[in-house]
PDB file of N, CA, C and O in Angstrom:
ATOM      1  N   MET A   1    -125.581 156.902  86.752  1.00  0.00           N
ATOM      2  CA  MET A   1    -125.858 158.244  87.224  1.00  0.00           C
ATOM      3  C   MET A   1    -126.172 158.162  88.712  1.00  0.00           C
ATOM      4  O   MET A   1    -127.039 157.390  89.120  1.00  0.00           O
ATOM      5  N   SER A   2    -125.490 158.935  89.509  1.00  0.00           N
ATOM      6  CA  SER A   2    -125.729 158.894  90.950  1.00  0.00           C
ATOM      7  C   SER A   2    -126.768 159.926  91.354  1.00  0.00           C
ATOM      8  O   SER A   2    -127.123 160.805  90.569  1.00  0.00           O
ATOM      9  N   ALA A   3    -127.251 159.812  92.584  1.00  0.00           N
ATOM     10  CA  ALA A   3    -128.251 160.740  93.102  1.00  0.00           C
ATOM     11  C   ALA A   3    -127.697 162.156  93.215  1.00  0.00           C
ATOM     12  O   ALA A   3    -128.469 163.104  93.353  1.00  0.00           O
ATOM     13  N   GLY A   4    -126.391 162.319  93.160  1.00  0.00           N
ATOM     14  CA  GLY A   4    -125.783 163.633  93.284  1.00  0.00           C
ATOM     15  C   GLY A   4    -126.062 164.560  92.118  1.00  0.00           C
ATOM     16  O   GLY A   4    -125.702 165.735  92.177  1.00  0.00           O
ATOM     17  N   PHE A   5    -126.689 164.073  91.064  1.00  0.00           N
ATOM     18  CA  PHE A   5    -126.946 164.888  89.890  1.00  0.00           C
ATOM     19  C   PHE A   5    -128.308 165.562  89.909  1.00  0.00           C
ATOM     20  O   PHE A   5    -128.683 166.211  88.933  1.00  0.00           O
ATOM     21  N   CYS A   6    -129.031 165.426  90.961  1.00  0.00           N
ATOM     22  CA  CYS A   6    -130.349 166.044  91.074  1.00  0.00           C
ATOM     23  C   CYS A   6    -130.333 166.962  92.293  1.00  0.00           C
ATOM     24  O   CYS A   6    -130.053 166.512  93.404  1.00  0.00           O
ATOM     25  N   PRO A   7    -130.637 168.261  92.088  1.00  0.00           N
ATOM     26  CA  PRO A   7    -130.589 169.160  93.245  1.00  0.00           C
ATOM     27  C   PRO A   7    -131.693 168.831  94.240  1.00  0.00           C
ATOM     28  O   PRO A   7    -132.879 168.968  93.941  1.00  0.00           O
ATOM     29  N   THR A   8    -131.290 168.400  95.412  1.00  0.00           N
ATOM     30  CA  THR A   8    -132.250 168.040  96.447  1.00  0.00           C
ATOM     31  C   THR A   8    -131.742 168.529  97.792  1.00  0.00           C
ATOM     32  O   THR A   8    -130.591 168.943  97.930  1.00  0.00           O
ATOM     33  N   GLN A   9    -132.608 168.473  98.763  1.00  0.00           N
ATOM     34  CA  GLN A   9    -132.223 168.789 100.133  1.00  0.00           C
ATOM     35  C   GLN A   9    -133.052 167.896 101.039  1.00  0.00           C
ATOM     36  O   GLN A   9    -134.163 167.503 100.682  1.00  0.00           O
ATOM     37  N   MET A  10    -132.527 167.580 102.189  1.00  0.00           N
ATOM     38  CA  MET A  10    -133.241 166.731 103.129  1.00  0.00           C
ATOM     39  C   MET A  10    -133.011 167.238 104.539  1.00  0.00           C
ATOM     40  O   MET A  10    -131.909 167.665 104.884  1.00  0.00           O
ATOM     41  N   PHE A  11    -134.043 167.192 105.339  1.00  0.00           N
ATOM     42  CA  PHE A  11    -133.915 167.514 106.748  1.00  0.00           C
ATOM     43  C   PHE A  11    -134.915 166.660 107.499  1.00  0.00           C
ATOM     44  O   PHE A  11    -135.821 166.081 106.900  1.00  0.00           O
ATOM     45  N   SER A  12    -134.752 166.581 108.799  1.00  0.00           N
ATOM     46  CA  SER A  12    -135.651 165.773 109.622  1.00  0.00           C
ATOM     47  C   SER A  12    -136.295 166.653 110.675  1.00  0.00           C
ATOM     48  O   SER A  12    -135.690 167.606 111.167  1.00  0.00           O
ATOM     49  N   VAL A  13    -137.516 166.322 111.010  1.00  0.00           N
ATOM     50  CA  VAL A  13    -138.218 167.001 112.100  1.00  0.00           C
ATOM     51  C   VAL A  13    -138.766 165.937 113.039  1.00  0.00           C
ATOM     52  O   VAL A  13    -138.935 164.780 112.653  1.00  0.00           O
ATOM     53  N   VAL A  14    -139.039 166.333 114.258  1.00  0.00           N
ATOM     54  CA  VAL A  14    -139.557 165.401 115.252  1.00  0.00           C
ATOM     55  C   VAL A  14    -141.053 165.208 115.029  1.00  0.00           C
ATOM     56  O   VAL A  14    -141.815 166.175 115.003  1.00  0.00           O
ATOM     57  N   THR A  15    -141.467 163.956 114.869  1.00  0.00           N
ATOM     58  CA  THR A  15    -142.892 163.636 114.758  1.00  0.00           C
ATOM     59  C   THR A  15    -143.269 162.467 115.663  1.00  0.00           C
ATOM     60  O   THR A  15    -144.425 162.043 115.679  1.00  0.00           O
ATOM     61  N   LEU A  16    -142.310 161.947 116.409  1.00  0.00           N
ATOM     62  CA  LEU A  16    -142.556 160.808 117.301  1.00  0.00           C
ATOM     63  C   LEU A  16    -141.765 160.973 118.584  1.00  0.00           C
ATOM     64  O   LEU A  16    -140.863 161.806 118.674  1.00  0.00           O
ATOM     65  N   ALA A  17    -142.109 160.181 119.559  1.00  0.00           N
ATOM     66  CA  ALA A  17    -141.338 160.154 120.788  1.00  0.00           C
ATOM     67  C   ALA A  17    -139.967 159.518 120.523  1.00  0.00           C
ATOM     68  O   ALA A  17    -139.848 158.578 119.737  1.00  0.00           O
ATOM     69  N   THR A  18    -138.952 160.039 121.181  1.00  0.00           N
ATOM     70  CA  THR A  18    -137.598 159.497 121.032  1.00  0.00           C
ATOM     71  C   THR A  18    -137.585 158.018 121.402  1.00  0.00           C
ATOM     72  O   THR A  18    -138.178 157.611 122.401  1.00  0.00           O
ATOM     73  N   GLY A  19    -136.905 157.223 120.589  1.00  0.00           N
ATOM     74  CA  GLY A  19    -136.770 155.805 120.876  1.00  0.00           C
ATOM     75  C   GLY A  19    -137.863 154.934 120.289  1.00  0.00           C
ATOM     76  O   GLY A  19    -137.825 153.714 120.448  1.00  0.00           O
ATOM     77  N   THR A  20    -138.845 155.536 119.609  1.00  0.00           N
ATOM     78  CA  THR A  20    -139.911 154.730 119.009  1.00  0.00           C
ATOM     79  C   THR A  20    -139.323 153.910 117.871  1.00  0.00           C
ATOM     80  O   THR A  20    -138.733 154.473 116.948  1.00  0.00           O
ATOM     81  N   PRO A  21    -139.474 152.586 117.921  1.00  0.00           N
ATOM     82  CA  PRO A  21    -138.924 151.772 116.838  1.00  0.00           C
ATOM     83  C   PRO A  21    -139.704 151.995 115.543  1.00  0.00           C
ATOM     84  O   PRO A  21    -140.927 152.134 115.552  1.00  0.00           O
ATOM     85  N   GLY A  22    -138.975 152.026 114.438  1.00  0.00           N
ATOM     86  CA  GLY A  22    -139.595 152.263 113.142  1.00  0.00           C
ATOM     87  C   GLY A  22    -140.482 151.107 112.688  1.00  0.00           C
ATOM     88  O   GLY A  22    -140.276 149.951 113.057  1.00  0.00           O
ATOM     89  N   HIS A  23    -141.470 151.459 111.880  1.00  0.00           N
ATOM     90  CA  HIS A  23    -142.360 150.465 111.267  1.00  0.00           C
ATOM     91  C   HIS A  23    -143.045 149.575 112.305  1.00  0.00           C
ATOM     92  O   HIS A  23    -143.117 148.356 112.148  1.00  0.00           O
ATOM     93  N   THR A  24    -143.543 150.208 113.362  1.00  0.00           N
ATOM     94  CA  THR A  24    -144.251 149.480 114.415  1.00  0.00           C
ATOM     95  C   THR A  24    -145.612 150.123 114.641  1.00  0.00           C
ATOM     96  O   THR A  24    -145.872 151.215 114.135  1.00  0.00           O
ATOM     97  N   TRP A  25    -146.485 149.455 115.397  1.00  0.00           N
ATOM     98  CA  TRP A  25    -147.796 150.038 115.683  1.00  0.00           C
ATOM     99  C   TRP A  25    -147.650 151.291 116.533  1.00  0.00           C
ATOM    100  O   TRP A  25    -148.486 152.192 116.463  1.00  0.00           O
ATOM    101  N   GLN A  26    -146.579 151.355 117.345  1.00  0.00           N
ATOM    102  CA  GLN A  26    -146.353 152.532 118.174  1.00  0.00           C
ATOM    103  C   GLN A  26    -146.060 153.759 117.290  1.00  0.00           C
ATOM    104  O   GLN A  26    -146.524 154.865 117.565  1.00  0.00           O
ATOM    105  N   TRP A  27    -145.299 153.537 116.249  1.00  0.00           N
ATOM    106  CA  TRP A  27    -144.959 154.606 115.312  1.00  0.00           C
ATOM    107  C   TRP A  27    -146.231 155.090 114.616  1.00  0.00           C
ATOM    108  O   TRP A  27    -146.487 156.291 114.532  1.00  0.00           O
ATOM    109  N   VAL A  28    -147.016 154.146 114.125  1.00  0.00           N
ATOM    110  CA  VAL A  28    -148.260 154.491 113.431  1.00  0.00           C
ATOM    111  C   VAL A  28    -149.223 155.218 114.365  1.00  0.00           C
ATOM    112  O   VAL A  28    -149.833 156.215 113.979  1.00  0.00           O
ATOM    113  N   ALA A  29    -149.356 154.722 115.588  1.00  0.00           N
ATOM    114  CA  ALA A  29    -150.293 155.319 116.539  1.00  0.00           C
ATOM    115  C   ALA A  29    -149.925 156.771 116.852  1.00  0.00           C
ATOM    116  O   ALA A  29    -150.812 157.593 117.086  1.00  0.00           O
ATOM    117  N   GLN A  30    -148.653 157.092 116.858  1.00  0.00           N
ATOM    118  CA  GLN A  30    -148.228 158.461 117.158  1.00  0.00           C
ATOM    119  C   GLN A  30    -148.420 159.408 115.979  1.00  0.00           C
ATOM    120  O   GLN A  30    -148.320 160.625 116.137  1.00  0.00           O
ATOM    121  N   GLY A  31    -148.693 158.863 114.814  1.00  0.00           N
ATOM    122  CA  GLY A  31    -148.833 159.683 113.610  1.00  0.00           C
ATOM    123  C   GLY A  31    -149.975 160.678 113.662  1.00  0.00           C
ATOM    124  O   GLY A  31    -149.962 161.660 112.919  1.00  0.00           O
ATOM    125  N   LYS A  32    -150.961 160.455 114.516  1.00  0.00           N
ATOM    126  CA  LYS A  32    -152.098 161.372 114.642  1.00  0.00           C
ATOM    127  C   LYS A  32    -151.976 162.268 115.867  1.00  0.00           C
ATOM    128  O   LYS A  32    -152.902 163.007 116.200  1.00  0.00           O
ATOM    129  N   SER A  33    -150.854 162.199 116.522  1.00  0.00           N
ATOM    130  CA  SER A  33    -150.683 162.971 117.757  1.00  0.00           C
ATOM    131  C   SER A  33    -150.425 164.445 117.459  1.00  0.00           C
ATOM    132  O   SER A  33    -150.078 164.827 116.341  1.00  0.00           O
ATOM    133  N   HIS A  34    -150.604 165.254 118.495  1.00  0.00           N
ATOM    134  CA  HIS A  34    -150.316 166.680 118.391  1.00  0.00           C
ATOM    135  C   HIS A  34    -148.846 166.904 118.034  1.00  0.00           C
ATOM    136  O   HIS A  34    -148.531 167.775 117.223  1.00  0.00           O
ATOM    137  N   LEU A  35    -147.946 166.122 118.636  1.00  0.00           N
ATOM    138  CA  LEU A  35    -146.519 166.237 118.350  1.00  0.00           C
ATOM    139  C   LEU A  35    -146.233 165.978 116.873  1.00  0.00           C
ATOM    140  O   LEU A  35    -145.470 166.714 116.248  1.00  0.00           O
ATOM    141  N   ALA A  36    -146.840 164.939 116.318  1.00  0.00           N
ATOM    142  CA  ALA A  36    -146.624 164.614 114.909  1.00  0.00           C
ATOM    143  C   ALA A  36    -147.114 165.748 114.010  1.00  0.00           C
ATOM    144  O   ALA A  36    -146.429 166.135 113.064  1.00  0.00           O
ATOM    145  N   LYS A  37    -148.288 166.273 114.306  1.00  0.00           N
ATOM    146  CA  LYS A  37    -148.844 167.357 113.487  1.00  0.00           C
ATOM    147  C   LYS A  37    -147.983 168.615 113.590  1.00  0.00           C
ATOM    148  O   LYS A  37    -147.745 169.286 112.586  1.00  0.00           O
ATOM    149  N   GLU A  38    -147.524 168.934 114.778  1.00  0.00           N
ATOM    150  CA  GLU A  38    -146.654 170.104 114.945  1.00  0.00           C
ATOM    151  C   GLU A  38    -145.350 169.925 114.158  1.00  0.00           C
ATOM    152  O   GLU A  38    -144.862 170.868 113.535  1.00  0.00           O
ATOM    153  N   GLY A  39    -144.796 168.722 114.190  1.00  0.00           N
ATOM    154  CA  GLY A  39    -143.577 168.451 113.428  1.00  0.00           C
ATOM    155  C   GLY A  39    -143.794 168.600 111.935  1.00  0.00           C
ATOM    156  O   GLY A  39    -142.952 169.156 111.231  1.00  0.00           O
ATOM    157  N   MET A  40    -144.929 168.100 111.451  1.00  0.00           N
ATOM    158  CA  MET A  40    -145.228 168.215 110.012  1.00  0.00           C
ATOM    159  C   MET A  40    -145.461 169.665 109.607  1.00  0.00           C
ATOM    160  O   MET A  40    -145.027 170.091 108.536  1.00  0.00           O
ATOM    161  N   PHE A  41    -146.152 170.432 110.470  1.00  0.00           N
ATOM    162  CA  PHE A  41    -146.371 171.849 110.171  1.00  0.00           C
ATOM    163  C   PHE A  41    -145.049 172.618 110.177  1.00  0.00           C
ATOM    164  O   PHE A  41    -144.845 173.516 109.360  1.00  0.00           O
ATOM    165  N   TYR A  42    -144.162 172.269 111.092  1.00  0.00           N
ATOM    166  CA  TYR A  42    -142.848 172.904 111.134  1.00  0.00           C
ATOM    167  C   TYR A  42    -142.081 172.609 109.840  1.00  0.00           C
ATOM    168  O   TYR A  42    -141.461 173.504 109.265  1.00  0.00           O
ATOM    169  N   ALA A  43    -142.127 171.365 109.391  1.00  0.00           N
ATOM    170  CA  ALA A  43    -141.460 170.994 108.143  1.00  0.00           C
ATOM    171  C   ALA A  43    -142.050 171.771 106.966  1.00  0.00           C
ATOM    172  O   ALA A  43    -141.312 172.266 106.114  1.00  0.00           O
ATOM    173  N   ALA A  44    -143.378 171.878 106.919  1.00  0.00           N
ATOM    174  CA  ALA A  44    -144.040 172.599 105.828  1.00  0.00           C
ATOM    175  C   ALA A  44    -143.644 174.076 105.828  1.00  0.00           C
ATOM    176  O   ALA A  44    -143.378 174.649 104.772  1.00  0.00           O
ATOM    177  N   ARG A  45    -143.605 174.690 107.013  1.00  0.00           N
ATOM    178  CA  ARG A  45    -143.202 176.100 107.095  1.00  0.00           C
ATOM    179  C   ARG A  45    -141.743 176.279 106.665  1.00  0.00           C
ATOM    180  O   ARG A  45    -141.399 177.267 106.016  1.00  0.00           O
ATOM    181  N   THR A  46    -140.893 175.322 107.031  1.00  0.00           N
ATOM    182  CA  THR A  46    -139.483 175.395 106.652  1.00  0.00           C
ATOM    183  C   THR A  46    -139.320 175.312 105.140  1.00  0.00           C
ATOM    184  O   THR A  46    -138.584 176.101 104.548  1.00  0.00           O
ATOM    185  N   LEU A  47    -140.009 174.353 104.512  1.00  0.00           N
ATOM    186  CA  LEU A  47    -139.928 174.210 103.052  1.00  0.00           C
ATOM    187  C   LEU A  47    -140.502 175.431 102.342  1.00  0.00           C
ATOM    188  O   LEU A  47    -139.912 175.924 101.381  1.00  0.00           O
ATOM    189  N   ALA A  48    -141.650 175.921 102.810  1.00  0.00           N
ATOM    190  CA  ALA A  48    -142.267 177.096 102.198  1.00  0.00           C
ATOM    191  C   ALA A  48    -141.362 178.321 102.346  1.00  0.00           C
ATOM    192  O   ALA A  48    -141.214 179.108 101.411  1.00  0.00           O
ATOM    193  N   GLY A  49    -140.764 178.474 103.519  1.00  0.00           N
ATOM    194  CA  GLY A  49    -139.862 179.603 103.739  1.00  0.00           C
ATOM    195  C   GLY A  49    -138.650 179.550 102.829  1.00  0.00           C
ATOM    196  O   GLY A  49    -138.222 180.577 102.302  1.00  0.00           O
ATOM    197  N   ALA A  50    -138.096 178.368 102.642  1.00  0.00           N
ATOM    198  CA  ALA A  50    -136.946 178.219 101.743  1.00  0.00           C
ATOM    199  C   ALA A  50    -137.350 178.545 100.307  1.00  0.00           C
ATOM    200  O   ALA A  50    -136.603 179.208  99.587  1.00  0.00           O
ATOM    201  N   ALA A  51    -138.526 178.082  99.889  1.00  0.00           N
ATOM    202  CA  ALA A  51    -139.003 178.364  98.532  1.00  0.00           C
ATOM    203  C   ALA A  51    -139.205 179.867  98.335  1.00  0.00           C
ATOM    204  O   ALA A  51    -138.829 180.415  97.298  1.00  0.00           O
ATOM    205  N   ILE A  52    -139.788 180.522  99.310  1.00  0.00           N
ATOM    206  CA  ILE A  52    -139.998 181.974  99.216  1.00  0.00           C
ATOM    207  C   ILE A  52    -138.662 182.706  99.135  1.00  0.00           C
ATOM    208  O   ILE A  52    -138.496 183.620  98.327  1.00  0.00           O
ATOM    209  N   ASP A  53    -137.714 182.301  99.974  1.00  0.00           N
ATOM    210  CA  ASP A  53    -136.387 182.923  99.933  1.00  0.00           C
ATOM    211  C   ASP A  53    -135.758 182.803  98.553  1.00  0.00           C
ATOM    212  O   ASP A  53    -135.179 183.763  98.045  1.00  0.00           O
ATOM    213  N   ILE A  54    -135.870 181.636  97.952  1.00  0.00           N
ATOM    214  CA  ILE A  54    -135.269 181.406  96.638  1.00  0.00           C
ATOM    215  C   ILE A  54    -135.988 182.217  95.565  1.00  0.00           C
ATOM    216  O   ILE A  54    -135.341 182.853  94.734  1.00  0.00           O
ATOM    217  N   VAL A  55    -137.304 182.199  95.574  1.00  0.00           N
ATOM    218  CA  VAL A  55    -138.085 182.910  94.551  1.00  0.00           C
ATOM    219  C   VAL A  55    -137.853 184.420  94.642  1.00  0.00           C
ATOM    220  O   VAL A  55    -137.805 185.099  93.616  1.00  0.00           O
ATOM    221  N   MET A  56    -137.713 184.940  95.835  1.00  0.00           N
ATOM    222  CA  MET A  56    -137.619 186.387  96.032  1.00  0.00           C
ATOM    223  C   MET A  56    -136.199 186.942  95.899  1.00  0.00           C
ATOM    224  O   MET A  56    -136.030 188.160  95.850  1.00  0.00           O
ATOM    225  N   ASP A  57    -135.190 186.100  95.842  1.00  0.00           N
ATOM    226  CA  ASP A  57    -133.798 186.565  95.874  1.00  0.00           C
ATOM    227  C   ASP A  57    -133.040 186.065  94.641  1.00  0.00           C
ATOM    228  O   ASP A  57    -132.574 184.926  94.604  1.00  0.00           O
ATOM    229  N   SER A  58    -132.925 186.930  93.641  1.00  0.00           N
ATOM    230  CA  SER A  58    -132.265 186.508  92.397  1.00  0.00           C
ATOM    231  C   SER A  58    -130.777 186.214  92.618  1.00  0.00           C
ATOM    232  O   SER A  58    -130.211 185.367  91.927  1.00  0.00           O
ATOM    233  N   GLU A  59    -130.141 186.901  93.568  1.00  0.00           N
ATOM    234  CA  GLU A  59    -128.734 186.607  93.865  1.00  0.00           C
ATOM    235  C   GLU A  59    -128.603 185.192  94.430  1.00  0.00           C
ATOM    236  O   GLU A  59    -127.675 184.465  94.079  1.00  0.00           O
ATOM    237  N   LEU A  60    -129.528 184.807  95.301  1.00  0.00           N
ATOM    238  CA  LEU A  60    -129.526 183.450  95.845  1.00  0.00           C
ATOM    239  C   LEU A  60    -129.748 182.429  94.734  1.00  0.00           C
ATOM    240  O   LEU A  60    -129.104 181.380  94.719  1.00  0.00           O
ATOM    241  N   GLN A  61    -130.644 182.725  93.816  1.00  0.00           N
ATOM    242  CA  GLN A  61    -130.879 181.828  92.676  1.00  0.00           C
ATOM    243  C   GLN A  61    -129.593 181.645  91.875  1.00  0.00           C
ATOM    244  O   GLN A  61    -129.250 180.527  91.489  1.00  0.00           O
ATOM    245  N   ASP A  62    -128.888 182.739  91.628  1.00  0.00           N
ATOM    246  CA  ASP A  62    -127.630 182.665  90.876  1.00  0.00           C
ATOM    247  C   ASP A  62    -126.595 181.821  91.614  1.00  0.00           C
ATOM    248  O   ASP A  62    -125.878 181.033  90.998  1.00  0.00           O
ATOM    249  N   ARG A  63    -126.518 181.988  92.945  1.00  0.00           N
ATOM    250  CA  ARG A  63    -125.568 181.192  93.734  1.00  0.00           C
ATOM    251  C   ARG A  63    -125.930 179.711  93.703  1.00  0.00           C
ATOM    252  O   ARG A  63    -125.050 178.856  93.614  1.00  0.00           O
ATOM    253  N   ILE A  64    -127.222 179.410  93.778  1.00  0.00           N
ATOM    254  CA  ILE A  64    -127.674 178.016  93.726  1.00  0.00           C
ATOM    255  C   ILE A  64    -127.324 177.404  92.375  1.00  0.00           C
ATOM    256  O   ILE A  64    -126.810 176.287  92.309  1.00  0.00           O
ATOM    257  N   LYS A  65    -127.601 178.133  91.303  1.00  0.00           N
ATOM    258  CA  LYS A  65    -127.290 177.630  89.954  1.00  0.00           C
ATOM    259  C   LYS A  65    -125.784 177.418  89.780  1.00  0.00           C
ATOM    260  O   LYS A  65    -125.356 176.413  89.213  1.00  0.00           O
ATOM    261  N   ALA A  66    -124.986 178.366  90.271  1.00  0.00           N
ATOM    262  CA  ALA A  66    -123.526 178.235  90.159  1.00  0.00           C
ATOM    263  C   ALA A  66    -123.029 177.022  90.942  1.00  0.00           C
ATOM    264  O   ALA A  66    -122.166 176.283  90.467  1.00  0.00           O
ATOM    265  N   ASP A  67    -123.568 176.820  92.132  1.00  0.00           N
ATOM    266  CA  ASP A  67    -123.182 175.663  92.941  1.00  0.00           C
ATOM    267  C   ASP A  67    -123.553 174.364  92.236  1.00  0.00           C
ATOM    268  O   ASP A  67    -122.764 173.421  92.199  1.00  0.00           O
ATOM    269  N   PHE A  68    -124.761 174.322  91.677  1.00  0.00           N
ATOM    270  CA  PHE A  68    -125.201 173.120  90.963  1.00  0.00           C
ATOM    271  C   PHE A  68    -124.304 172.847  89.759  1.00  0.00           C
ATOM    272  O   PHE A  68    -123.875 171.714  89.539  1.00  0.00           O
ATOM    273  N   ASP A  69    -124.024 173.893  88.979  1.00  0.00           N
ATOM    274  CA  ASP A  69    -123.162 173.722  87.804  1.00  0.00           C
ATOM    275  C   ASP A  69    -121.773 173.231  88.217  1.00  0.00           C
ATOM    276  O   ASP A  69    -121.188 172.384  87.543  1.00  0.00           O
ATOM    277  N   ALA A  70    -121.250 173.760  89.318  1.00  0.00           N
ATOM    278  CA  ALA A  70    -119.931 173.326  89.791  1.00  0.00           C
ATOM    279  C   ALA A  70    -119.962 171.857  90.205  1.00  0.00           C
ATOM    280  O   ALA A  70    -119.031 171.106  89.916  1.00  0.00           O
ATOM    281  N   ARG A  71    -121.029 171.453  90.880  1.00  0.00           N
ATOM    282  CA  ARG A  71    -121.133 170.054  91.306  1.00  0.00           C
ATOM    283  C   ARG A  71    -121.326 169.120  90.112  1.00  0.00           C
ATOM    284  O   ARG A  71    -120.871 167.976  90.139  1.00  0.00           O
ATOM    285  N   MET A  72    -121.991 169.598  89.077  1.00  0.00           N
ATOM    286  CA  MET A  72    -122.194 168.777  87.877  1.00  0.00           C
ATOM    287  C   MET A  72    -120.883 168.585  87.120  1.00  0.00           C
ATOM    288  O   MET A  72    -120.713 167.592  86.412  1.00  0.00           O
ATOM    289  N   ASN A  73    -119.956 169.534  87.268  1.00  0.00           N
ATOM    290  CA  ASN A  73    -118.631 169.415  86.669  1.00  0.00           C
ATOM    291  C   ASN A  73    -118.703 169.126  85.172  1.00  0.00           C
ATOM    292  O   ASN A  73    -117.966 168.286  84.656  1.00  0.00           O
ATOM    293  N   GLY A  74    -119.596 169.830  84.483  1.00  0.00           N
ATOM    294  CA  GLY A  74    -119.721 169.674  83.032  1.00  0.00           C
ATOM    295  C   GLY A  74    -120.600 168.534  82.576  1.00  0.00           C
ATOM    296  O   GLY A  74    -120.906 168.432  81.388  1.00  0.00           O
ATOM    297  N   GLN A  75    -121.014 167.677  83.487  1.00  0.00           N
ATOM    298  CA  GLN A  75    -121.877 166.563  83.112  1.00  0.00           C
ATOM    299  C   GLN A  75    -123.304 167.051  82.920  1.00  0.00           C
ATOM    300  O   GLN A  75    -123.738 167.995  83.581  1.00  0.00           O
ATOM    301  N   LYS A  76    -124.020 166.416  82.027  1.00  0.00           N
ATOM    302  CA  LYS A  76    -125.410 166.754  81.764  1.00  0.00           C
ATOM    303  C   LYS A  76    -126.302 165.622  82.227  1.00  0.00           C
ATOM    304  O   LYS A  76    -125.920 164.453  82.180  1.00  0.00           O
ATOM    305  N   TYR A  77    -127.498 165.983  82.675  1.00  0.00           N
ATOM    306  CA  TYR A  77    -128.471 164.982  83.106  1.00  0.00           C
ATOM    307  C   TYR A  77    -128.995 164.226  81.896  1.00  0.00           C
ATOM    308  O   TYR A  77    -129.359 164.830  80.887  1.00  0.00           O
ATOM    309  N   VAL A  78    -129.030 162.913  82.000  1.00  0.00           N
ATOM    310  CA  VAL A  78    -129.606 162.063  80.967  1.00  0.00           C
ATOM    311  C   VAL A  78    -130.731 161.268  81.620  1.00  0.00           C
ATOM    312  O   VAL A  78    -130.499 160.477  82.534  1.00  0.00           O
ATOM    313  N   CYS A  79    -131.944 161.487  81.144  1.00  0.00           N
ATOM    314  CA  CYS A  79    -133.087 160.791  81.716  1.00  0.00           C
ATOM    315  C   CYS A  79    -132.970 159.297  81.431  1.00  0.00           C
ATOM    316  O   CYS A  79    -132.753 158.909  80.283  1.00  0.00           O
ATOM    317  N   PRO A  80    -133.108 158.453  82.452  1.00  0.00           N
ATOM    318  CA  PRO A  80    -132.975 157.011  82.238  1.00  0.00           C
ATOM    319  C   PRO A  80    -134.199 156.388  81.548  1.00  0.00           C
ATOM    320  O   PRO A  80    -134.152 155.227  81.140  1.00  0.00           O
ATOM    321  N   ILE A  81    -135.276 157.143  81.419  1.00  0.00           N
ATOM    322  CA  ILE A  81    -136.479 156.627  80.763  1.00  0.00           C
ATOM    323  C   ILE A  81    -136.387 156.926  79.271  1.00  0.00           C
ATOM    324  O   ILE A  81    -136.186 158.074  78.873  1.00  0.00           O
ATOM    325  N   LEU A  82    -136.531 155.908  78.461  1.00  0.00           N
ATOM    326  CA  LEU A  82    -136.442 156.080  77.015  1.00  0.00           C
ATOM    327  C   LEU A  82    -137.530 157.022  76.513  1.00  0.00           C
ATOM    328  O   LEU A  82    -138.637 157.017  77.050  1.00  0.00           O
ATOM    329  N   PRO A  83    -137.237 157.834  75.488  1.00  0.00           N
ATOM    330  CA  PRO A  83    -138.211 158.814  74.996  1.00  0.00           C
ATOM    331  C   PRO A  83    -139.527 158.196  74.521  1.00  0.00           C
ATOM    332  O   PRO A  83    -140.580 158.824  74.637  1.00  0.00           O
ATOM    333  N   GLU A  84    -139.478 156.970  73.987  1.00  0.00           N
ATOM    334  CA  GLU A  84    -140.699 156.345  73.471  1.00  0.00           C
ATOM    335  C   GLU A  84    -141.607 155.796  74.573  1.00  0.00           C
ATOM    336  O   GLU A  84    -142.732 155.375  74.301  1.00  0.00           O
ATOM    337  N   ILE A  85    -141.125 155.800  75.798  1.00  0.00           N
ATOM    338  CA  ILE A  85    -141.931 155.311  76.904  1.00  0.00           C
ATOM    339  C   ILE A  85    -142.645 156.512  77.530  1.00  0.00           C
ATOM    340  O   ILE A  85    -142.012 157.490  77.927  1.00  0.00           O
ATOM    341  N   GLY A  86    -143.939 156.417  77.607  1.00  0.00           N
ATOM    342  CA  GLY A  86    -144.728 157.493  78.187  1.00  0.00           C
ATOM    343  C   GLY A  86    -145.837 156.928  79.035  1.00  0.00           C
ATOM    344  O   GLY A  86    -145.999 155.711  79.125  1.00  0.00           O
ATOM    345  N   PRO A  87    -146.598 157.794  79.655  1.00  0.00           N
ATOM    346  CA  PRO A  87    -147.708 157.308  80.494  1.00  0.00           C
ATOM    347  C   PRO A  87    -148.786 156.672  79.640  1.00  0.00           C
ATOM    348  O   PRO A  87    -149.030 157.091  78.509  1.00  0.00           O
ATOM    349  N   ARG A  88    -149.423 155.662  80.190  1.00  0.00           N
ATOM    350  CA  ARG A  88    -150.539 155.008  79.490  1.00  0.00           C
ATOM    351  C   ARG A  88    -151.811 155.767  79.847  1.00  0.00           C
ATOM    352  O   ARG A  88    -152.333 155.659  80.958  1.00  0.00           O
ATOM    353  N   ILE A  89    -152.288 156.523  78.892  1.00  0.00           N
ATOM    354  CA  ILE A  89    -153.497 157.303  79.109  1.00  0.00           C
ATOM    355  C   ILE A  89    -154.629 156.638  78.329  1.00  0.00           C
ATOM    356  O   ILE A  89    -154.592 156.591  77.099  1.00  0.00           O
ATOM    357  N   PRO A  90    -155.633 156.125  79.037  1.00  0.00           N
ATOM    358  CA  PRO A  90    -156.715 155.441  78.333  1.00  0.00           C
ATOM    359  C   PRO A  90    -157.500 156.407  77.448  1.00  0.00           C
ATOM    360  O   PRO A  90    -157.620 157.595  77.746  1.00  0.00           O
ATOM    361  N   ALA A  91    -158.024 155.868  76.362  1.00  0.00           N
ATOM    362  CA  ALA A  91    -158.841 156.665  75.455  1.00  0.00           C
ATOM    363  C   ALA A  91    -160.087 157.138  76.198  1.00  0.00           C
ATOM    364  O   ALA A  91    -160.607 156.438  77.066  1.00  0.00           O
ATOM    365  N   LYS A  92    -160.546 158.306  75.853  1.00  0.00           N
ATOM    366  CA  LYS A  92    -161.717 158.884  76.514  1.00  0.00           C
ATOM    367  C   LYS A  92    -162.931 157.983  76.308  1.00  0.00           C
ATOM    368  O   LYS A  92    -163.205 157.540  75.193  1.00  0.00           O
ATOM    369  N   GLY A  93    -163.650 157.719  77.389  1.00  0.00           N
ATOM    370  CA  GLY A  93    -164.854 156.910  77.298  1.00  0.00           C
ATOM    371  C   GLY A  93    -164.626 155.414  77.441  1.00  0.00           C
ATOM    372  O   GLY A  93    -165.571 154.633  77.324  1.00  0.00           O
ATOM    373  N   LYS A  94    -163.394 155.002  77.693  1.00  0.00           N
ATOM    374  CA  LYS A  94    -163.111 153.558  77.826  1.00  0.00           C
ATOM    375  C   LYS A  94    -162.739 153.214  79.218  1.00  0.00           C
ATOM    376  O   LYS A  94    -162.469 152.051  79.516  1.00  0.00           O
TER     377      LYS A  94
END
């Protein structure tokens, strides 16, 4: 099963200075900067706005469902986790 069977979306926002190498102390240090926070807030507003648009527009919901069904091409999602496997929840008081 490929990743194409799960409806997702991805976008990028600026949270660091251009040219900052990934997984470095420079990257981490910029994570608390004003630029990083503004980028994260922009991403949050974008996601929230998209969710509101979808929830409020039944025609858009229908178009999204039709697009998903077309991309699935009759295939159904099969969860790769066996039904007998579940979360380990400890007994109360232990």
